[in-house]
Backbone as ProteinMPNN parsed JSONL, in Angstrom:
{"seq_chain_A": "XXXXXXXXXXXXXXXXXXXXXXXXXXXXXXXXXXXXXXXXXXXXXXXXXXXXXXXXXXXXXXXXXXXXXXXXXXXXXXXXXXXXXXXXXXXXXXXXXXXXXXXXXXXXXXXXXXXXXXXXXXXXXXXXXXXXXXXXXXXXXXXXXXXXXXXXXXXXXXXXXXXXXXXXXXXXXXXXXXXXXXXXXXXXXXXXXXX", "coords_chain_A": {"N_chain_A": [[0.837, -1.172, 0.0], [0.665, 2.131, -0.93], [1.635, 5.291, 0.363], [0.197, 8.344, 0.025], [1.308, 11.635, -0.225], [-0.158, 14.357, 1.298], [-1.196, 17.281, -0.3], [-0.057, 20.427, 0.56], [-1.445, 23.572, 1.496], [-0.361, 26.861, 0.412], [-0.022, 28.445, 2.73], [0.066, 26.497, 4.789], [2.359, 25.151, 4.0], [4.315, 27.159, 4.281], [4.072, 27.555, 7.071], [4.867, 25.015, 8.018], [7.511, 25.014, 7.148], [8.564, 27.155, 8.62], [8.238, 26.183, 11.226], [9.949, 23.963, 11.083], [12.345, 25.318, 10.642], [12.535, 26.687, 13.082], [12.91, 24.525, 14.824], [15.394, 23.565, 13.873], [16.972, 25.777, 14.487], [16.922, 25.77, 17.32], [18.044, 23.247, 17.816], [20.573, 23.215, 16.443], [21.601, 25.764, 16.075], [21.831, 29.111, 14.559], [23.21, 29.02, 12.075], [22.422, 26.656, 10.967], [19.968, 27.011, 9.847], [19.003, 26.761, 6.921], [17.817, 26.859, 3.51], [18.054, 24.373, 2.252], [18.373, 22.557, 4.442], [15.977, 22.959, 5.846], [14.102, 22.257, 3.876], [14.728, 19.532, 3.566], [13.987, 18.639, 6.084], [11.205, 18.89, 6.085], [10.427, 17.409, 3.949], [10.292, 18.556, 1.396], [11.239, 20.344, -1.609], [14.207, 22.233, -2.38], [13.673, 24.162, -4.282], [10.924, 24.478, -3.892], [10.85, 25.778, -1.411], [12.229, 28.085, -2.1], [10.328, 29.215, -3.751], [8.348, 29.882, -1.868], [9.677, 31.562, -0.038], [11.795, 32.969, -1.239], [14.534, 33.445, -0.579], [17.238, 32.27, 1.557], [17.74, 34.173, 3.502], [15.294, 35.499, 3.596], [13.656, 33.447, 4.536], [14.792, 33.144, 7.069], [14.202, 35.662, 8.099], [11.422, 35.473, 8.158], [11.197, 33.484, 10.067], [12.261, 34.828, 12.316], [10.306, 36.836, 12.549], [8.068, 35.268, 13.171], [8.931, 34.111, 15.618], [9.254, 36.46, 17.127], [6.623, 37.517, 17.179], [5.193, 35.462, 18.5], [6.604, 35.263, 20.939], [6.445, 37.905, 22.021], [3.709, 38.108, 22.389], [3.261, 36.222, 24.41], [4.866, 37.303, 26.46], [3.589, 39.748, 26.782], [1.063, 38.964, 27.819], [1.936, 37.866, 30.253], [3.034, 40.159, 31.429], [0.75, 41.749, 31.715], [-0.703, 40.163, 33.523], [1.034, 40.288, 35.737], [0.96, 43.02, 36.282], [-1.758, 43.405, 36.826], [-2.143, 42.05, 39.186], [-0.249, 43.168, 40.741], [2.198, 41.851, 41.002], [5.455, 40.312, 41.493], [7.814, 40.883, 38.944], [9.015, 38.601, 37.914], [8.112, 36.473, 36.176], [7.818, 37.79, 33.707], [10.453, 38.649, 33.238], [11.794, 36.142, 33.178], [10.529, 34.934, 30.939], [11.313, 36.682, 28.895], [14.14, 36.503, 28.969], [14.384, 33.732, 28.485], [13.33, 33.563, 25.889], [15.252, 34.888, 24.305], [17.449, 33.302, 24.947], [16.759, 30.84, 23.86], [17.365, 30.837, 21.183], [16.464, 33.112, 19.696], [18.027, 35.397, 20.204], [20.626, 34.627, 19.325], [20.032, 34.052, 16.658], [19.138, 36.539, 15.597], [21.452, 38.104, 16.019], [23.335, 36.677, 14.492], [22.252, 36.94, 11.922], [22.524, 39.696, 11.499], [25.316, 39.967, 11.633], [26.004, 38.57, 9.356], [25.264, 40.185, 7.326], [22.548, 40.765, 6.936], [21.003, 43.292, 7.491], [18.43, 44.232, 8.138], [17.419, 42.399, 9.853], [16.592, 42.604, 12.498], [14.241, 43.998, 12.364], [11.588, 42.659, 12.446], [11.571, 41.803, 15.141], [11.922, 44.212, 16.529], [9.635, 45.609, 15.68], [7.594, 43.966, 16.745], [8.144, 44.146, 19.495], [7.838, 46.898, 19.835], [5.086, 47.176, 19.285], [4.051, 45.636, 21.401], [4.955, 47.143, 23.614], [3.635, 49.569, 23.158], [1.02, 48.678, 23.523], [1.094, 47.853, 26.217], [1.761, 50.262, 27.409], [-0.529, 51.771, 27.441], [-1.919, 51.36, 29.823], [-0.056, 51.942, 31.735], [0.818, 53.144, 34.703], [2.426, 53.5, 36.927], [4.823, 55.284, 39.018], [8.126, 56.402, 38.051], [10.555, 54.982, 35.755], [9.679, 55.055, 32.247], [7.587, 52.728, 30.438], [8.828, 52.221, 28.056], [11.539, 52.722, 28.618], [11.989, 50.746, 30.55], [11.538, 48.457, 29.002], [13.576, 48.652, 27.073], [15.847, 48.358, 28.727], [15.384, 45.749, 29.786], [15.233, 44.099, 27.446], [17.751, 44.541, 26.205], [19.421, 43.608, 28.231], [18.604, 40.912, 28.376], [19.258, 40.037, 25.774], [22.043, 40.466, 25.753], [22.721, 38.689, 27.804], [21.999, 36.269, 26.624], [23.921, 36.048, 24.662], [26.471, 36.434, 25.895], [26.233, 35.882, 28.583], [26.702, 33.445, 30.126], [29.61, 32.858, 29.918], [30.545, 35.365, 30.864], [29.43, 35.623, 33.471], [30.675, 33.431, 34.675], [33.389, 34.184, 34.457], [33.381, 36.338, 36.177], [32.829, 35.143, 38.535], [30.215, 34.82, 39.312], [26.821, 33.597, 39.834], [25.128, 31.785, 37.204], [22.622, 32.81, 36.77], [22.744, 35.48, 37.387], [22.369, 37.861, 35.803], [19.63, 37.734, 35.224], [18.581, 37.983, 37.805], [19.45, 40.575, 38.438], [17.942, 41.995, 36.56], [15.318, 41.503, 37.452], [15.445, 42.737, 39.985], [15.889, 45.392, 39.164], [13.481, 46.01, 37.828], [11.633, 45.699, 39.928], [12.565, 47.681, 41.67], [12.102, 49.958, 40.105], [9.374, 50.026, 40.096], [8.709, 50.469, 42.676], [9.843, 52.797, 43.415], [9.543, 56.135, 44.472], [8.857, 59.237, 43.118], [10.739, 62.212, 43.776], [9.41, 64.91, 45.734]], "CA_chain_A": [[0.0, 0.0, 0.0], [1.488, 3.338, -0.996], [1.132, 6.431, 1.128], [0.28, 9.571, -0.761], [1.55, 12.821, 0.597], [-1.191, 15.369, 1.129], [-0.721, 18.559, -0.819], [-0.252, 21.493, 1.538], [-1.74, 24.91, 0.982], [0.824, 27.715, 0.563], [0.116, 28.846, 4.131], [0.51, 25.319, 5.542], [3.736, 24.886, 3.605], [5.132, 28.174, 4.96], [4.054, 27.254, 8.51], [5.696, 23.826, 8.239], [8.9, 25.426, 6.955], [8.964, 27.988, 9.758], [8.365, 25.296, 12.387], [11.183, 23.198, 10.883], [13.446, 26.258, 10.844], [12.632, 26.911, 14.523], [13.516, 23.323, 15.415], [16.814, 23.571, 13.51], [17.597, 26.85, 15.258], [17.093, 25.304, 18.699], [18.916, 22.068, 17.832], [21.921, 23.349, 15.897], [22.043, 27.146, 15.962], [21.348, 29.864, 13.409], [23.855, 28.627, 10.824], [21.746, 25.462, 10.453], [18.692, 27.391, 9.234], [19.208, 26.959, 5.486], [16.717, 26.344, 2.706], [18.291, 22.947, 2.02], [18.1, 21.818, 5.67], [14.545, 23.055, 6.144], [13.415, 21.452, 2.864], [14.929, 18.12, 3.922], [13.251, 18.371, 7.322], [9.757, 18.791, 5.841], [10.17, 16.59, 2.771], [10.024, 19.404, 0.239], [12.441, 20.627, -2.383], [14.82, 23.538, -2.238], [12.916, 25.045, -5.175], [9.643, 24.757, -3.256], [11.065, 26.807, -0.39], [12.551, 29.328, -2.806], [9.044, 29.753, -4.204], [7.612, 30.452, -0.737], [10.422, 32.561, 0.736], [12.666, 33.772, -2.094], [15.947, 33.257, -0.233], [17.464, 31.821, 2.936], [17.602, 35.352, 4.362], [13.859, 35.754, 3.78], [13.173, 32.387, 5.434], [15.258, 33.492, 8.409], [13.43, 36.824, 8.546], [10.088, 34.961, 8.495], [11.352, 32.79, 11.352], [12.396, 35.859, 13.344], [8.986, 37.472, 12.714], [7.232, 34.292, 13.875], [9.398, 34.049, 17.005], [8.964, 37.737, 17.784], [5.186, 37.606, 17.43], [4.815, 34.477, 19.522], [7.252, 35.604, 22.208], [5.904, 39.135, 22.602], [2.339, 37.841, 22.849], [3.366, 35.546, 25.71], [5.401, 38.257, 27.43], [2.531, 40.726, 27.033], [0.088, 38.376, 28.743], [2.573, 37.764, 31.574], [3.155, 41.516, 31.966], [-0.587, 42.176, 32.136], [-1.025, 39.428, 34.76], [1.857, 40.839, 36.822], [0.469, 44.361, 36.592], [-3.112, 43.311, 37.383], [-2.091, 41.574, 40.572], [0.873, 43.848, 41.374], [3.131, 40.786, 41.367], [6.855, 40.343, 41.142], [7.931, 40.742, 37.487], [9.862, 37.429, 37.613], [7.631, 35.733, 35.004], [8.134, 38.585, 32.519], [11.906, 38.574, 33.06], [12.153, 34.787, 32.752], [10.069, 34.708, 29.563], [12.152, 37.479, 27.998], [15.461, 35.876, 28.935], [14.251, 32.43, 27.825], [13.116, 33.769, 24.457], [16.531, 35.184, 23.681], [18.349, 32.161, 25.157], [16.338, 29.696, 23.033], [17.69, 31.006, 19.78], [16.123, 34.391, 19.07], [19.183, 36.291, 20.317], [21.684, 34.157, 18.428], [19.558, 34.17, 15.274], [19.165, 37.951, 15.21], [22.85, 38.536, 15.966], [23.973, 36.013, 13.36], [21.751, 37.545, 10.687], [23.142, 41.018, 11.372], [26.742, 39.771, 11.343], [26.17, 38.039, 8.01], [24.863, 41.187, 6.354], [21.101, 40.963, 6.824], [20.83, 44.393, 8.443], [17.052, 44.446, 8.579], [17.023, 41.199, 10.59], [15.931, 42.928, 13.765], [12.975, 44.704, 12.138], [10.406, 41.986, 13.01], [11.649, 41.807, 16.602], [11.683, 45.582, 16.986], [8.228, 45.932, 15.441], [6.765, 43.229, 17.707], [8.367, 44.736, 20.823], [7.216, 48.226, 19.829], [3.644, 46.968, 19.403], [3.796, 45.186, 22.77], [5.16, 48.268, 24.53], [2.519, 50.501, 22.977], [-0.149, 48.063, 24.147], [1.261, 47.893, 27.673], [1.868, 51.658, 27.86], [-1.867, 52.351, 27.589], [-2.353, 51.36, 31.223], [1.154, 52.055, 32.559], [0.58, 54.323, 35.54], [3.276, 53.614, 38.109], [5.882, 56.289, 38.901], [9.431, 55.846, 37.707], [10.881, 54.963, 34.331], [8.587, 54.723, 31.34], [7.567, 51.348, 29.961], [9.818, 52.161, 26.986], [12.856, 52.588, 29.242], [12.06, 49.413, 31.166], [11.643, 47.466, 27.932], [14.932, 48.758, 26.527], [16.769, 47.76, 29.689], [15.137, 44.319, 29.878], [15.583, 43.428, 26.193], [19.202, 44.567, 26.015], [20.01, 42.714, 29.228], [18.318, 39.531, 27.967], [20.054, 39.751, 24.576], [23.44, 40.339, 26.197], [22.847, 37.456, 28.572], [21.935, 35.14, 25.695], [25.15, 35.976, 23.879], [27.689, 36.405, 26.708], [25.931, 35.743, 30.008], [27.378, 32.316, 30.764], [31.043, 33.102, 30.105], [30.782, 36.564, 31.669], [29.14, 35.298, 34.868], [31.742, 32.526, 35.131], [34.617, 34.967, 34.595], [33.239, 37.227, 37.33], [32.546, 34.349, 39.725], [28.811, 35.016, 39.678], [25.949, 32.511, 39.362], [24.664, 31.932, 35.82], [21.36, 33.556, 36.772], [22.977, 36.82, 37.937], [21.758, 38.914, 34.979], [18.179, 37.667, 35.452], [18.3, 38.533, 39.135], [19.608, 42.023, 38.338], [16.801, 42.522, 35.803], [14.156, 41.478, 38.354], [15.65, 43.789, 40.991], [15.719, 46.698, 38.525], [12.051, 46.236, 37.595], [10.981, 45.895, 41.231], [12.978, 49.005, 42.17], [11.456, 51.022, 39.325], [7.942, 50.038, 40.417], [8.5, 50.868, 44.061], [10.442, 54.106, 43.681], [8.596, 57.265, 44.527], [9.568, 60.435, 42.677], [10.922, 63.255, 44.796], [8.376, 65.958, 45.67]], "C_chain_A": [[0.888, 1.244, 0.0], [0.806, 4.457, -0.209], [1.283, 7.662, 0.247], [0.412, 10.755, 0.183], [0.484, 13.856, 0.28], [-0.563, 16.676, 0.66], [-1.06, 19.643, 0.204], [-0.614, 22.793, 0.845], [-0.459, 25.752, 1.122], [1.056, 28.133, 2.019], [0.606, 27.682, 4.995], [1.966, 24.998, 5.238], [4.693, 25.876, 4.272], [5.216, 27.898, 6.463], [4.935, 26.058, 8.84], [7.175, 24.177, 8.117], [9.388, 26.255, 8.14], [9.124, 27.14, 11.013], [9.641, 24.456, 12.281], [12.402, 24.086, 11.11], [13.646, 26.537, 12.333], [13.299, 25.732, 15.213], [15.014, 23.257, 15.109], [17.58, 24.621, 14.301], [17.908, 26.389, 16.672], [18.115, 24.167, 18.769], [20.358, 22.367, 17.456], [22.411, 24.784, 15.717], [21.628, 27.796, 14.651], [21.958, 29.452, 12.073], [23.197, 27.404, 10.197], [20.444, 25.784, 9.729], [18.942, 27.779, 7.78], [17.996, 26.411, 4.74], [16.844, 24.837, 2.515], [17.922, 22.127, 3.259], [16.616, 21.829, 6.011], [13.749, 22.199, 5.16], [13.533, 19.966, 3.193], [14.095, 17.739, 5.141], [11.768, 18.158, 7.048], [9.424, 18.002, 4.577], [9.762, 17.379, 1.543], [11.332, 19.637, -0.506], [12.949, 22.031, -2.066], [14.049, 24.559, -3.076], [11.56, 25.426, -4.58], [9.79, 25.856, -2.214], [11.468, 28.137, -1.009], [11.271, 30.01, -3.285], [8.317, 30.469, -3.064], [8.337, 31.607, -0.055], [11.334, 33.451, -0.104], [14.144, 33.571, -1.836], [16.039, 32.735, 1.199], [17.291, 32.99, 3.904], [16.127, 35.664, 4.618], [13.199, 34.69, 4.652], [13.552, 32.728, 6.867], [14.496, 34.694, 8.958], [12.007, 36.402, 8.927], [10.119, 34.222, 9.829], [11.445, 33.797, 12.489], [11.046, 36.532, 13.606], [8.05, 36.559, 13.489], [7.626, 34.229, 15.354], [9.016, 35.321, 17.754], [7.484, 37.869, 18.12], [4.724, 36.692, 18.538], [5.327, 34.885, 20.896], [6.633, 36.851, 22.827], [4.465, 38.962, 23.057], [2.366, 37.186, 24.225], [3.855, 36.499, 26.794], [4.342, 39.301, 27.781], [1.489, 40.209, 28.004], [0.669, 38.266, 30.155], [2.683, 39.14, 32.223], [1.804, 42.022, 32.464], [-1.013, 41.46, 33.413], [-0.263, 40.007, 35.945], [1.336, 42.199, 37.249], [-0.89, 44.307, 37.277], [-3.09, 42.891, 38.841], [-0.927, 42.182, 41.341], [1.908, 42.84, 41.858], [4.556, 41.132, 40.985], [6.977, 40.123, 39.624], [8.771, 39.544, 37.038], [9.42, 36.707, 36.343], [7.981, 36.472, 33.715], [9.626, 38.509, 32.219], [12.306, 37.195, 32.541], [11.731, 34.515, 31.312], [10.937, 35.469, 28.559], [13.532, 36.848, 27.858], [15.406, 34.535, 28.207], [14.091, 32.574, 26.316], [14.438, 34.035, 23.743], [17.5, 34.01, 23.823], [18.018, 30.985, 24.25], [16.482, 29.963, 21.538], [17.416, 32.36, 19.174], [17.299, 35.363, 19.11], [20.295, 35.904, 19.357], [21.276, 34.34, 16.968], [19.639, 35.62, 14.804], [20.603, 38.446, 15.078], [23.562, 37.955, 14.752], [23.536, 36.638, 12.043], [22.382, 38.922, 10.469], [24.608, 40.874, 10.979], [26.984, 39.227, 9.939], [25.577, 38.968, 6.947], [23.38, 41.417, 6.179], [20.7, 42.029, 7.843], [19.409, 44.606, 8.94], [16.518, 43.266, 9.391], [16.259, 41.51, 11.868], [14.571, 43.59, 13.576], [11.764, 43.964, 12.71], [10.402, 41.972, 14.536], [11.313, 43.197, 17.133], [10.229, 45.99, 16.8], [7.315, 45.24, 16.454], [6.918, 43.812, 19.109], [7.71, 46.107, 20.903], [5.705, 48.12, 19.996], [3.26, 46.551, 20.821], [3.9, 46.353, 23.748], [4.037, 49.288, 24.394], [1.254, 49.975, 23.647], [-0.07, 48.164, 25.668], [1.273, 49.324, 28.206], [0.508, 52.301, 28.084], [-2.335, 52.387, 29.041], [-1.173, 51.409, 32.19], [1.043, 53.325, 33.403], [1.536, 54.464, 36.714], [4.351, 54.679, 37.897], [7.192, 55.609, 38.518], [9.639, 55.838, 36.209], [9.661, 54.597, 33.481], [8.684, 53.257, 30.941], [8.586, 51.176, 28.838], [11.224, 51.975, 27.554], [13.023, 51.212, 29.886], [12.243, 48.327, 30.114], [13.035, 47.474, 27.318], [15.929, 48.066, 27.446], [16.608, 46.235, 29.728], [15.584, 43.58, 28.616], [17.088, 43.42, 25.977], [19.917, 43.669, 27.017], [19.807, 41.251, 28.825], [19.126, 39.135, 26.739], [21.521, 39.57, 24.947], [23.679, 39.057, 26.967], [22.842, 36.238, 27.659], [23.262, 34.962, 24.967], [26.401, 35.785, 24.73], [27.474, 36.092, 28.184], [26.678, 34.632, 30.717], [28.856, 32.56, 30.984], [31.34, 34.312, 30.996], [30.538, 36.294, 33.152], [30.24, 34.409, 35.448], [33.033, 33.297, 35.375], [34.579, 35.866, 35.828], [32.941, 36.479, 38.63], [31.117, 34.516, 40.23], [27.987, 33.816, 39.224], [25.452, 32.812, 37.945], [23.405, 32.787, 35.737], [21.518, 35.014, 37.226], [22.294, 37.914, 37.123], [20.237, 38.926, 35.141], [17.818, 38.311, 36.79], [18.423, 40.055, 39.125], [18.431, 42.663, 37.595], [15.545, 42.559, 36.669], [14.271, 42.601, 39.38], [15.422, 45.175, 40.398], [14.243, 46.997, 38.289], [11.307, 46.468, 38.904], [11.304, 47.289, 41.765], [12.275, 50.123, 41.409], [9.966, 51.124, 39.645], [7.685, 50.514, 41.837], [9.094, 52.232, 44.375], [9.367, 55.183, 43.635], [9.359, 58.497, 44.101], [9.637, 61.476, 43.788], [9.878, 64.368, 44.609], [8.983, 67.299, 45.432]], "O_chain_A": [[1.768, 1.379, 0.85], [-0.42, 4.544, -0.134], [2.379, 7.974, -0.218], [-0.257, 10.86, 1.211], [0.257, 14.187, -0.884], [0.471, 17.107, 1.17], [-2.201, 19.757, 0.654], [-0.145, 23.076, -0.257], [0.435, 25.381, 1.882], [2.196, 28.169, 2.485], [1.475, 27.872, 5.846], [2.718, 24.613, 6.133], [5.75, 25.486, 4.767], [6.289, 27.992, 7.058], [5.669, 26.079, 9.829], [7.997, 23.692, 8.894], [10.511, 26.068, 8.607], [10.055, 27.359, 11.788], [10.336, 24.259, 13.277], [13.385, 23.649, 11.707], [14.781, 26.617, 12.803], [14.15, 25.915, 16.083], [15.812, 22.93, 15.987], [18.706, 24.38, 14.734], [19.016, 26.587, 17.169], [18.951, 24.132, 19.672], [21.279, 21.834, 18.077], [23.531, 24.995, 15.251], [21.136, 27.126, 13.743], [21.29, 29.528, 11.042], [23.396, 27.141, 9.011], [19.876, 24.917, 9.065], [19.074, 28.957, 7.448], [17.241, 25.599, 5.276], [15.855, 24.109, 2.605], [17.233, 21.113, 3.144], [16.065, 20.808, 6.422], [12.824, 21.494, 5.561], [12.552, 19.227, 3.107], [13.559, 16.633, 5.209], [11.133, 17.333, 7.705], [8.261, 17.935, 4.177], [8.962, 16.904, 0.737], [12.395, 19.183, -0.081], [12.221, 22.885, -1.56], [13.805, 25.681, -2.631], [11.101, 26.557, -4.741], [8.959, 26.76, -2.137], [11.094, 29.197, -0.507], [11.151, 31.234, -3.228], [7.737, 31.536, -3.268], [7.697, 32.529, 0.452], [11.615, 34.583, 0.29], [14.933, 33.529, -2.779], [15.064, 32.752, 1.95], [16.756, 32.817, 4.999], [15.754, 36.048, 5.727], [12.287, 34.995, 5.419], [12.728, 32.615, 7.775], [14.179, 34.74, 10.147], [11.448, 36.909, 9.899], [9.184, 34.319, 10.624], [10.782, 33.64, 13.514], [10.686, 36.771, 14.759], [7.32, 37.017, 14.368], [6.767, 34.286, 16.234], [8.516, 35.265, 18.878], [7.13, 38.288, 19.223], [3.955, 37.095, 19.412], [4.593, 34.86, 21.883], [6.327, 36.865, 24.02], [4.041, 39.607, 24.015], [1.586, 37.549, 25.105], [3.33, 36.508, 27.907], [4.212, 39.693, 28.94], [1.074, 40.927, 28.914], [-0.021, 38.54, 31.136], [2.453, 39.281, 33.424], [1.727, 42.653, 33.517], [-1.617, 42.072, 34.293], [-0.827, 40.198, 37.022], [1.275, 42.5, 38.441], [-1.15, 45.074, 38.204], [-3.924, 43.326, 39.635], [-0.642, 41.768, 42.465], [2.43, 42.949, 42.967], [4.823, 42.095, 40.267], [6.299, 39.251, 39.08], [9.194, 39.492, 35.883], [10.26, 36.359, 35.513], [8.395, 35.849, 32.737], [10.018, 38.325, 31.066], [13.065, 37.087, 31.579], [12.493, 33.927, 30.545], [11.255, 34.947, 27.491], [14.031, 36.682, 26.746], [16.285, 34.232, 27.399], [14.656, 31.792, 25.552], [14.702, 33.461, 22.686], [18.289, 33.75, 22.915], [18.908, 30.208, 23.904], [15.778, 29.36, 20.728], [18.082, 32.735, 18.21], [17.538, 36.079, 18.137], [20.842, 36.755, 18.656], [22.094, 34.74, 16.139], [20.159, 35.891, 13.722], [20.929, 39.139, 14.115], [24.303, 38.656, 14.064], [24.356, 36.842, 11.148], [22.735, 39.262, 9.34], [25.087, 41.579, 10.092], [28.071, 39.41, 9.39], [25.412, 38.568, 5.795], [22.991, 42.215, 5.327], [20.143, 41.73, 8.899], [19.207, 45.108, 10.045], [15.31, 43.145, 9.594], [15.375, 40.752, 12.267], [13.819, 43.728, 14.542], [10.966, 44.587, 13.41], [9.348, 42.113, 15.155], [10.523, 43.343, 18.066], [9.652, 46.647, 17.667], [6.374, 45.85, 16.962], [5.932, 43.955, 19.832], [7.097, 46.447, 21.914], [5.107, 48.88, 20.757], [2.278, 47.04, 21.379], [3.035, 46.531, 24.606], [3.543, 49.811, 25.393], [0.509, 50.735, 24.265], [-1.048, 48.519, 26.325], [0.841, 49.569, 29.333], [0.397, 53.271, 28.833], [-3.047, 53.303, 29.453], [-1.284, 50.967, 33.334], [1.158, 54.437, 32.888], [1.467, 55.459, 37.436], [4.749, 54.955, 36.766], [7.338, 54.393, 38.647], [8.99, 56.584, 35.476], [8.741, 53.921, 33.941], [9.731, 52.627, 31.089], [9.151, 50.093, 28.683], [12.007, 51.174, 27.043], [14.081, 50.592, 29.774], [13.013, 47.387, 30.312], [13.609, 46.414, 27.069], [16.759, 47.278, 26.991], [17.604, 45.512, 29.706], [16.244, 42.545, 28.709], [17.647, 42.39, 25.601], [20.917, 43.036, 26.677], [20.733, 40.446, 28.922], [19.63, 38.014, 26.669], [22.164, 38.62, 24.499], [24.714, 38.41, 26.806], [23.586, 35.284, 27.886], [23.672, 33.835, 24.691], [27.305, 35.05, 24.333], [28.435, 36.042, 28.952], [27.231, 34.847, 31.795], [29.326, 32.481, 32.119], [32.279, 34.283, 31.79], [31.342, 36.688, 33.997], [30.68, 34.614, 36.58], [33.699, 33.087, 36.389], [35.609, 36.127, 36.449], [32.816, 37.089, 39.692], [30.846, 34.371, 41.422], [28.406, 33.089, 38.324], [25.369, 33.974, 37.547], [23.163, 33.425, 34.713], [20.519, 35.705, 37.426], [21.692, 38.815, 37.705], [19.623, 39.992, 35.19], [16.867, 39.087, 36.883], [17.604, 40.75, 39.727], [17.98, 43.748, 37.961], [14.791, 43.531, 36.629], [13.309, 43.332, 39.618], [14.831, 46.039, 41.046], [13.797, 48.12, 38.524], [10.442, 47.341, 38.979], [10.42, 47.992, 42.254], [11.892, 51.13, 42.005], [9.366, 52.187, 39.483], [6.569, 50.918, 42.167], [8.884, 52.77, 45.462], [8.421, 55.122, 42.85], [10.414, 58.787, 44.665], [8.733, 61.603, 44.614], [9.515, 64.717, 43.486], [8.265, 68.295, 45.35]]}, "name": "protein", "num_of_chains": 1, "seq": "XXXXXXXXXXXXXXXXXXXXXXXXXXXXXXXXXXXXXXXXXXXXXXXXXXXXXXXXXXXXXXXXXXXXXXXXXXXXXXXXXXXXXXXXXXXXXXXXXXXXXXXXXXXXXXXXXXXXXXXXXXXXXXXXXXXXXXXXXXXXXXXXXXXXXXXXXXXXXXXXXXXXXXXXXXXXXXXXXXXXXXXXXXXXXXXXXXX"}
């Protein structure tokens, strides 16, 4: 009995390719996210992926956009929960750090270093949208949500790229940058401006 492969719609084919690219990113790093590797993973041809994405750089940009959208949606929900119950921002910090540690930081950095200068656009657009959404009900004194986001994202990106070796070199626990980020957010939410 032969098994016939179901024909995928263009959207299903793109989704399958992006999911395969995400898996390759996590398993082997950004350099593994190639049209050839993704095509082999989903049982398609290199030409098929060229048709859907145009180039490896465009596939990688689609992956970054997918990661950014998914990650910022999750972080946004966590931020709203933390704000609604006036909780410790630990969940938001952990989700942000985890997102960059699980490939998004390395992928974005690698794309920039290999000449794809607009690689960060999907991440920046997703973060900007999230911040605008969160800023609508941001009422606590202290730094603006934009300043807090800048500090958190840059800390998480730096930690993803250099956190382990840097913490080890300084004799600090691997989680030191996360702890500093949590402390900074707590301090900014509890500070009272001078009268």
